[in-house]
NULO-658832 format. One record per residue: residue number from 0; residue in three letters; chain; x, y, z of N, C-alpha, C in turn. Coordinates in nm, 4 decimals, decimal comma. Layout:
BEGIN
  nr rest kette     n.px     n.py     n.pz    ca.px    ca.py    ca.pz     c.px     c.py     c.pz
 NUM  ALA     A        X        Y        Z        X        Y        Z        X        Y        Z
...
% end
This chain:
BEGIN
  nr rest kette     n.px     n.py     n.pz    ca.px    ca.py    ca.pz     c.px     c.py     c.pz
   0  UNK     A  -3,6104  -5,2247  -0,7740  -3,5430  -5,0975  -0,7612  -3,4705  -5,0684  -0,8929
   1  UNK     A  -3,4946  -4,9522  -0,9456  -3,4290  -4,9215  -1,0723  -3,2883  -4,8663  -1,0482
   2  UNK     A  -3,2136  -4,8556  -1,1555  -3,0733  -4,8139  -1,1483  -3,0580  -4,6714  -1,0956
   3  UNK     A  -3,1476  -4,5843  -1,1343  -3,1399  -4,4443  -1,0904  -3,1573  -4,4332  -0,9389
   4  UNK     A  -3,2530  -4,5026  -0,8838  -3,2760  -4,5009  -0,7390  -3,1565  -4,5596  -0,6658
   5  UNK     A  -3,1026  -4,6671  -0,7185  -2,9869  -4,7311  -0,6565  -2,8660  -4,6365  -0,6553
   6  UNK     A  -2,8427  -4,5684  -0,7662  -2,7324  -4,4724  -0,7726  -2,7518  -4,3576  -0,6743
   7  UNK     A  -2,8738  -4,3067  -0,6660  -2,9015  -4,1969  -0,5732  -2,8821  -4,2398  -0,4284
   8  UNK     A  -2,9226  -4,3629  -0,3978  -2,9108  -4,4096  -0,2596  -2,7656  -4,4343  -0,2191
   9  UNK     A  -2,6823  -4,4749  -0,3137  -2,5437  -4,5081  -0,2796  -2,4447  -4,3958  -0,3114
  10  UNK     A  -2,4688  -4,3281  -0,4221  -2,3750  -4,2246  -0,4633  -2,3956  -4,0925  -0,3910
  11  UNK     A  -2,5196  -4,0570  -0,3669  -2,5481  -3,9282  -0,3040  -2,4823  -3,9150  -0,1668
  12  UNK     A  -2,4942  -4,0144  -0,0787  -2,4246  -4,0009   0,0507  -2,2722  -3,9888   0,0346
  13  UNK     A  -2,2161  -4,0621  -0,0606  -2,0711  -4,0542  -0,0822  -2,0313  -3,9163  -0,1329
  14  UNK     A  -2,1104  -3,8603  -0,2230  -2,0814  -3,7275  -0,2774  -2,0918  -3,6215  -0,1687
  15  UNK     A  -2,1834  -3,6390  -0,0768  -2,1999  -3,5432   0,0328  -2,0903  -3,5606   0,1376
  16  UNK     A  -2,0558  -3,6835   0,1712  -1,9580  -3,7087   0,2768  -1,8142  -3,6800   0,2348
  17  UNK     A  -1,7823  -3,6985   0,1092  -1,6448  -3,6796   0,0645  -1,5919  -3,5389   0,0923
  18  UNK     A  -1,6634  -3,4319   0,0564  -1,6120  -3,2977   0,0899  -1,6033  -3,2736   0,2409
  19  UNK     A  -1,6960  -3,3302   0,3167  -1,6907  -3,3130   0,4622  -1,5672  -3,3797   0,5203
  20  UNK     A  -1,5374  -3,5010   0,4736  -1,4185  -3,5703   0,5219  -1,2917  -3,4979   0,4784
  21  UNK     A  -1,2908  -3,4446   0,3570  -1,1754  -3,3700   0,3084  -1,1554  -3,2440   0,3930
  22  UNK     A  -1,2645  -3,1778   0,4294  -1,2569  -3,0583   0,5136  -1,2029  -3,0896   0,6513
  23  UNK     A  -1,2404  -3,2041   0,7070  -1,1893  -3,2434   0,8386  -1,0398  -3,2724   0,8323
  24  UNK     A  -0,9941  -3,3284   0,7210  -0,8511  -3,3558   0,7066  -0,7719  -3,2263   0,7075
  25  UNK     A  -0,8262  -3,1214   0,6480  -0,7568  -2,9924   0,6455  -0,7441  -2,9344   0,7855
  26  UNK     A  -0,8387  -2,9646   0,8736  -0,8333  -2,9132   1,0100  -0,7244  -2,9807   1,0917
  27  UNK     A  -0,6701  -3,0908   1,0436  -0,5658  -3,1613   1,1167  -0,4266  -3,1060   1,0883
  28  UNK     A  -0,4199  -2,9955   1,0214  -0,2902  -2,9347   0,9907  -0,2206  -2,8939   1,1201
  29  UNK     A  -0,0905  -2,9151   1,1224  -0,0095  -2,8663   1,2334   0,0113  -2,7164   1,2135
  30  UNK     A   0,0173  -2,6403   1,3211   0,0365  -2,4955   1,3046   0,1755  -2,4644   1,2504
  31  UNK     A   0,1857  -2,3601   1,1683   0,3187  -2,3202   1,1214   0,3995  -2,2600   1,2359
  32  UNK     A   0,5305  -2,2748   1,2269   0,6200  -2,2125   1,3239   0,6418  -2,0676   1,2814
  33  UNK     A   0,6322  -1,9762   1,3773   0,6403  -1,8328   1,3491   0,7586  -1,7735   1,4249
  34  UNK     A   0,8355  -1,6890   1,3574   0,9463  -1,6187   1,4224   0,9595  -1,4800   1,3602
  35  UNK     A   1,0062  -1,3864   1,4394   1,0337  -1,2518   1,3900   1,1722  -1,2541   1,3259
  36  UNK     A   1,1775  -1,2348   1,1938   1,3045  -1,2436   1,1213   1,3755  -1,1092   1,1122
  37  UNK     A   1,3030  -1,0001   1,1281   1,3660  -0,8689   1,1198   1,2689  -0,7585   1,1537
  38  UNK     A   1,3232  -0,6463   1,1978   1,2426  -0,5292   1,2325   1,3265  -0,4054   1,2040
  39  UNK     A   1,2699  -0,3114   1,1282   1,3420  -0,1887   1,0958   1,2484  -0,0693   1,1016
  40  UNK     A   1,3059   0,0456   1,1370   1,2325   0,1715   1,1306   1,2341   0,2155   0,9845
  41  UNK     A   1,1158   0,2353   0,9267   1,1051   0,2749   0,7860   1,0896   0,4255   0,7694
  42  UNK     A   1,0062   0,4866   0,8553   0,9743   0,6274   0,8362   0,9284   0,6867   0,9684
  43  UNK     A   0,9533   0,8144   0,9861   0,9052   0,8874   1,1028   0,8151   0,9994   1,0533
  44  UNK     A   0,6957   1,0084   1,1095   0,6028   1,1155   1,0734   0,5879   1,2077   1,1939
  45  UNK     A   0,5013   1,3051   1,1837   0,4796   1,3969   1,2957   0,4136   1,3287   1,4147
  46  UNK     A   0,3380   1,2225   1,3907   0,2620   1,1619   1,4999   0,3064   1,0215   1,5386
  47  UNK     A   0,3740   0,9503   1,4495   0,4085   0,8121   1,4802   0,5265   0,7647   1,3951
  48  UNK     A   0,5735   0,6459   1,4288   0,6825   0,5828   1,3536   0,6268   0,4641   1,2764
  49  UNK     A   0,6769   0,4465   1,1548   0,6386   0,3332   1,0717   0,7536   0,2329   1,0753
  50  UNK     A   0,7226   0,1102   1,1144   0,8214   0,0031   1,1201   0,7842  -0,1035   1,0183
  51  UNK     A   0,8828  -0,1746   0,9685   0,8546  -0,2914   0,8856   0,9128  -0,4128   0,9564
  52  UNK     A   0,8340  -0,5175   0,9595   0,8762  -0,6420   1,0222   0,8655  -0,7532   0,9192
  53  UNK     A   0,9457  -0,8544   0,9377   0,9430  -0,9699   0,8497   0,9212  -1,0929   0,9368
  54  UNK     A   0,8090  -1,1609   0,9143   0,7820  -1,2847   0,9862   0,8328  -1,4015   0,9039
  55  UNK     A   0,9022  -1,4913   0,9685   0,9445  -1,6157   0,9058   0,8446  -1,7231   0,9475
  56  UNK     A   0,7932  -1,7974   0,8495   0,6950  -1,9025   0,8747   0,7491  -2,0346   0,8212
  57  UNK     A   0,7325  -2,1419   0,8975   0,7735  -2,2750   0,8523   0,6538  -2,3681   0,8586
  58  UNK     A   0,6300  -2,4413   0,7503   0,5202  -2,5374   0,7432   0,5729  -2,6764   0,7790
  59  UNK     A   0,5358  -2,7314   0,8958   0,5844  -2,8632   0,9358   0,5035  -2,9789   0,8759
  60  UNK     A   0,4011  -2,9479   0,7981   0,3106  -3,0505   0,7449   0,3660  -3,1172   0,6191
  61  UNK     A   0,3078  -3,2322   0,5867   0,3432  -3,3060   0,4650   0,2656  -3,2565   0,3441
  62  UNK     A   0,1968  -3,1449   0,3582   0,1164  -3,0870   0,2505   0,1242  -2,9355   0,2617
  63  UNK     A   0,0956  -2,8677   0,1515   0,0993  -2,7222   0,1505  -0,0155  -2,6616   0,2297
  64  UNK     A   0,0063  -2,5418   0,2811  -0,0980  -2,4698   0,3549  -0,1035  -2,3255   0,3056
  65  UNK     A  -0,2199  -2,2658   0,3200  -0,2389  -2,1243   0,2885  -0,2504  -2,0468   0,4189
  66  UNK     A  -0,1599  -1,9544   0,4412  -0,1693  -1,8648   0,5563  -0,2484  -1,7442   0,5071
  67  UNK     A  -0,3760  -1,7370   0,5500  -0,4647  -1,6309   0,5028  -0,4297  -1,4976   0,5671
  68  UNK     A  -0,4047  -1,5006   0,6982  -0,3661  -1,3778   0,7685  -0,3009  -1,4128   0,9004
  69  UNK     A  -0,2307  -1,3150   0,9540  -0,1692  -1,3270   1,0858  -0,2151  -1,2075   1,1672
  70  UNK     A  -0,2728  -1,2353   1,2825  -0,3087  -1,1302   1,3787  -0,2011  -1,1335   1,4865
  71  UNK     A  -0,1458  -1,0187   1,5196  -0,0275  -1,0182   1,6039  -0,0284  -0,9018   1,7021
  72  UNK     A   0,0528  -0,9176   1,8061   0,0862  -0,8104   1,9000   0,2360  -0,8230   1,9269
  73  UNK     A   0,3085  -0,7130   1,9094   0,4533  -0,7125   1,9283   0,4885  -0,6277   2,0493
  74  UNK     A   0,5651  -0,6876   2,1399   0,6156  -0,6162   2,2576   0,7677  -0,6206   2,2551
  75  UNK     A   0,8283  -0,5096   2,2932   0,9735  -0,5030   2,3082   0,9998  -0,4601   2,4512
  76  UNK     A   1,0738  -0,5439   2,5235   1,1021  -0,5130   2,6632   0,9760  -0,4920   2,7450
  77  UNK     A   0,8754  -0,5729   2,7291   0,7465  -0,5662   2,8007   0,6641  -0,4423   2,7671
  78  UNK     A   0,6980  -0,3724   2,6603   0,6206  -0,2557   2,6160   0,5540  -0,2913   2,4841
  79  UNK     A   0,4213  -0,2878   2,4819   0,3495  -0,3196   2,3580   0,3789  -0,2106   2,2569
  80  UNK     A   0,4412  -0,2488   2,1474   0,4826  -0,1542   2,0447   0,3782  -0,1445   1,9346
  81  UNK     A   0,3238  -0,2580   1,8922   0,2282  -0,2566   1,7814   0,1410  -0,3807   1,7864
  82  UNK     A   0,0255  -0,3688   1,7224  -0,0630  -0,4837   1,7041  -0,1400  -0,4609   1,5753
  83  UNK     A  -0,1842  -0,5696   1,5155  -0,2585  -0,5546   1,3911  -0,2785  -0,6863   1,3200
  84  UNK     A  -0,3079  -0,6760   1,1908  -0,3339  -0,7912   1,1053  -0,2517  -0,7758   0,9783
  85  UNK     A  -0,1947  -0,8849   0,9327  -0,1159  -0,8812   0,8092  -0,2038  -0,8397   0,6922
  86  UNK     A  -0,1427  -0,7773   0,5930  -0,2153  -0,7322   0,4746  -0,2030  -0,8307   0,3592
  87  UNK     A  -0,1138  -0,9275   0,3719  -0,0897  -1,0237   0,2652  -0,1135  -1,1650   0,3153
  88  UNK     A  -0,1278  -1,2567   0,2209  -0,1351  -1,3986   0,2533  -0,0165  -1,4666   0,1858
  89  UNK     A   0,0115  -1,5893   0,2261   0,1249  -1,6615   0,1685   0,0913  -1,8104   0,1631
  90  UNK     A   0,1382  -1,8762   0,0589   0,1235  -2,0214   0,0440   0,2565  -2,0841   0,0813
  91  UNK     A   0,2523  -2,1809   0,1731   0,3731  -2,2507   0,2162   0,3671  -2,3948   0,1678
  92  UNK     A   0,4651  -2,4359   0,0895   0,4734  -2,5749   0,0458   0,5103  -2,6623   0,1657
  93  UNK     A   0,4929  -2,7917   0,1510   0,5243  -2,8861   0,2590   0,6702  -2,8711   0,3019
  94  UNK     A   0,6925  -2,8614   0,4324   0,8263  -2,8533   0,4925   0,9104  -2,7392   0,4345
  95  UNK     A   0,8467  -2,6266   0,4042   0,9172  -2,5127   0,3466   0,8969  -2,3875   0,4319
  96  UNK     A   0,9914  -2,2944   0,4173   0,9840  -2,1649   0,4833   0,9214  -2,0626   0,3896
  97  UNK     A   0,8623  -1,9617   0,4486   0,8108  -1,8486   0,3739   0,8219  -1,7245   0,4604
  98  UNK     A   0,8053  -1,6091   0,3988   0,8140  -1,4827   0,4719   0,6879  -1,4023   0,4496
  99  UNK     A   0,6483  -1,3308   0,5521   0,5300  -1,2460   0,5455   0,5690  -1,1077   0,5972
 100  UNK     A   0,5663  -1,0067   0,5113   0,6012  -0,8719   0,5570   0,4859  -0,8098   0,6363
 101  UNK     A   0,5209  -0,7362   0,7398   0,4226  -0,6635   0,8205   0,4608  -0,5163   0,8212
 102  UNK     A   0,3616  -0,4315   0,8147   0,3831  -0,2864   0,8274   0,3228  -0,2462   0,9616
 103  UNK     A   0,4065  -0,1938   1,0491   0,3646  -0,1594   1,1842   0,3674  -0,0086   1,2026
 104  UNK     A   0,2750   0,0393   1,2813   0,2719   0,1800   1,3177   0,2698   0,1881   1,4697
 105  UNK     A   0,3556   0,2716   1,5244   0,3594   0,2860   1,6695   0,3680   0,4340   1,7063
 106  UNK     A   0,3063   0,4680   1,8167   0,3078   0,6064   1,8649   0,4451   0,6391   1,9235
 107  UNK     A   0,4819   0,7657   1,9154   0,6092   0,8088   1,9728   0,6156   0,7809   2,1225
 108  UNK     A   0,5014   0,7823   2,1880   0,4985   0,7533   2,3313   0,5608   0,6163   2,3589
 109  UNK     A   0,5296   0,5175   2,2732   0,5884   0,3843   2,2906   0,7398   0,3880   2,2725
 110  UNK     A   0,7856   0,4653   2,1749   0,9301   0,4764   2,1536   0,9980   0,5469   2,2706
 111  UNK     A   0,9311   0,6485   2,3272   0,9866   0,7162   2,4449   0,9978   0,6201   2,5627
 112  UNK     A   0,8993   0,5342   2,5777   0,9040   0,4348   2,6853   1,0179   0,3353   2,6641
 113  UNK     A   1,0563   0,3145   2,5370   1,1685   0,2251   2,5071   1,3036   0,2932   2,5287
 114  UNK     A   1,3031   0,4254   2,5463   1,4262   0,5029   2,5593   1,5289   0,4446   2,6535
 115  UNK     A   1,4920   0,4140   2,7784   1,5920   0,3588   2,8706   1,6543   0,2284   2,8204
 116  UNK     A   1,5768   0,1459   2,7534   1,6323   0,0219   2,6983   1,7259   0,0504   2,5811
 117  UNK     A   1,6877   0,1464   2,4969   1,7693   0,1799   2,3803   1,9020   0,2428   2,4207
 118  UNK     A   1,9018   0,3210   2,5293   2,0240   0,3872   2,5750   2,1291   0,2881   2,6229
 119  UNK     A   2,0877   0,1686   2,6614   2,1825   0,0680   2,7093   2,2625   0,0051   2,5947
 120  UNK     A   2,2194   0,0249   2,4704   2,2873  -0,0302   2,3520   2,3101  -0,1803   2,3655
 121  UNK     A   2,2115  -0,2491   2,4202   2,2169  -0,3944   2,4345   2,1045  -0,4548   2,3510
 122  UNK     A   2,1164  -0,5820   2,3186   2,0056  -0,6482   2,2494   1,8768  -0,6377   2,3316
 123  UNK     A   1,7655  -0,6244   2,2612   1,6360  -0,6036   2,3264   1,5517  -0,7304   2,3230
 124  UNK     A   1,4929  -0,7679   2,4364   1,4029  -0,8834   2,4341   1,2701  -0,8451   2,3684
 125  UNK     A   1,2186  -0,9343   2,2855   1,0885  -0,9097   2,2233   0,9976  -1,0299   2,2443
 126  UNK     A   0,8703  -1,0047   2,2280   0,7705  -1,1114   2,2328   0,6654  -1,0787   2,1274
 127  UNK     A   0,6362  -1,1754   2,0427   0,5297  -1,1587   1,9444   0,4297  -1,2717   1,9651
 128  UNK     A   0,3048  -1,2325   1,9829   0,1976  -1,3289   2,0058   0,0873  -1,3027   1,9044
 129  UNK     A   0,0009  -1,4003   1,8889  -0,1112  -1,3794   1,7986  -0,1708  -1,5081   1,7497
 130  UNK     A  -0,2323  -1,4994   1,6323  -0,3003  -1,6131   1,5718  -0,2678  -1,6178   1,4236
 131  UNK     A  -0,2321  -1,7365   1,3764  -0,2130  -1,7612   1,2335  -0,3417  -1,8244   1,1827
 132  UNK     A  -0,4032  -1,7629   1,0807  -0,5275  -1,8138   1,0230  -0,4935  -1,8870   0,8939
 133  UNK     A  -0,5247  -2,0172   0,8905  -0,5038  -2,0981   0,7707  -0,6342  -2,1106   0,6944
 134  UNK     A  -0,6261  -2,1207   0,5635  -0,7438  -2,1380   0,4789  -0,7512  -2,0269   0,3771
 135  UNK     A  -0,8303  -2,0516   0,2719  -0,8420  -1,9520   0,1652  -0,9580  -1,8566   0,1869
 136  UNK     A  -1,0534  -1,8927   0,2713  -1,1707  -1,8080   0,2929  -1,2142  -1,8201   0,4378
 137  UNK     A  -1,3155  -1,7426   0,4741  -1,3676  -1,7495   0,6112  -1,4242  -1,8868   0,6412
 138  UNK     A  -1,4861  -1,9491   0,5388  -1,5414  -2,0835   0,5566  -1,4263  -2,1824   0,5450
 139  UNK     A  -1,4106  -2,2651   0,6433  -1,3039  -2,3641   0,6400  -1,1707  -2,3141   0,6921
 140  UNK     A  -1,1655  -2,1917   0,7423  -1,0389  -2,1424   0,7964  -1,0241  -2,1892   0,9408
 141  UNK     A  -0,9005  -2,1940   0,9862  -0,8724  -2,2412   1,1216  -0,7580  -2,1579   1,1784
 142  UNK     A  -0,7733  -2,1129   1,3020  -0,6720  -2,0303   1,3667  -0,5863  -2,1092   1,4636
 143  UNK     A  -0,4573  -2,0796   1,4642  -0,3625  -2,1403   1,5566  -0,2910  -2,0290   1,6321
 144  UNK     A  -0,2938  -2,0321   1,7651  -0,2224  -1,9290   1,8415  -0,0708  -1,9521   1,8345
 145  UNK     A   0,0049  -1,8427   1,8472   0,1500  -1,8543   1,8566   0,1997  -1,7558   1,9611
 146  UNK     A   0,3160  -1,7865   2,0165   0,3786  -1,7059   2,1209   0,5289  -1,7275   2,1075
 147  UNK     A   0,5994  -1,6282   2,0588   0,7425  -1,6433   2,0321   0,8196  -1,5308   2,1003
 148  UNK     A   0,9275  -1,5671   2,1678   1,0154  -1,4697   2,2319   1,1539  -1,4799   2,1707
 149  UNK     A   1,2248  -1,3690   2,1725   1,3598  -1,3685   2,1182   1,4318  -1,2406   2,1544
 150  UNK     A   1,5415  -1,2174   2,0867   1,6262  -1,1009   2,1122   1,6437  -1,0246   1,9812
 151  UNK     A   1,6254  -0,8922   1,9881   1,6497  -0,8037   1,8740   1,7817  -0,7323   1,8951
 152  UNK     A   1,8661  -0,7356   1,7935   1,9896  -0,6588   1,7971   1,9542  -0,5139   1,7650
 153  UNK     A   2,0034  -0,4201   1,8416   1,9722  -0,2783   1,8220   2,0092  -0,2312   1,6816
 154  UNK     A   2,1183  -0,2836   1,6256   2,1584  -0,2420   1,4908   2,0557  -0,2862   1,3871
 155  UNK     A   1,9856  -0,3984   1,4113   1,8795  -0,4412   1,3198   1,7637  -0,3427   1,3228
 156  UNK     A   1,7312  -0,2934   1,4401   1,6178  -0,2024   1,4549   1,6437  -0,0698   1,3853
 157  UNK     A   1,7653  -0,0194   1,3950   1,7964   0,1104   1,3354   1,8466   0,0986   1,1926
 158  UNK     A   1,8816  -0,0247   1,1514   1,9294  -0,0447   1,0155   2,0751  -0,0074   0,9969
 159  UNK     A   2,1507   0,0114   1,1057   2,2924   0,0459   1,0935   2,3767  -0,0671   1,1479
 160  UNK     A   2,4970  -0,0782   1,0996   2,5895  -0,1787   1,1499   2,6837  -0,1117   1,2492
 161  UNK     A   2,7644  -0,1933   1,3169   2,8557  -0,1361   1,4159   2,9560  -0,0430   1,3503
 162  UNK     A   2,9974  -0,0729   1,2262   3,0928   0,0155   1,1602   3,0277   0,1492   1,1258
 163  UNK     A   2,8950   0,1493   1,0979   2,8237   0,2739   1,0710   2,8118   0,3590   1,1961
 164  UNK     A   2,7920   0,2944   1,3114   2,7661   0,3688   1,4337   2,8946   0,4035   1,5077
 165  UNK     A   3,0075   0,3515   1,4592   3,1341   0,3822   1,5245   3,1561   0,2996   1,6487
 166  UNK     A   3,0709   0,2000   1,6738   3,0829   0,1178   1,7932   3,1925   0,0141   1,7778
 167  UNK     A   3,2445  -0,0311   1,8902   3,3448  -0,1365   1,8899   3,3005  -0,2441   1,9853
 168  UNK     A   3,3526  -0,3616   1,9635   3,3229  -0,4709   2,0550   3,4147  -0,4615   2,1747
 169  UNK     A   3,3621  -0,4775   2,2963   3,4487  -0,4696   2,4144   3,5374  -0,5900   2,4264
% end
């Protein structure tokens, strides 16, 4: 057996298997933790309202990850307000936080349905669900579902503080 044949028989399988094993290691990533960090009304048009949301992401892994996109659905008080896909991606270093801005559009009908909740001037329960897609491309990407509930302060939604609105604490 000559040297070339020996190298092909031993090196070729290793060269082929190494990227496959590396790809499998990437699939073992823990999903990032997702939370709604903020929500504000940006603009009102004749047909709908434009909201901006800020997602906070935490990478619990010992290695960096690429969040390619986030597909989401946002509900406030059991009323689906918006759904969509993020327009940006973000790289999260190991054990680090990052932020992903979202631009949301919602019909006035949804805001009208929120009216009774808004009139109470109390914090609003929200739920954001969806999928975080990790990876740099369609090949080798992996999706992780998320489901997060929390409370939105009404002043955060409108962008005003209690001193701006003339409100007082009881």
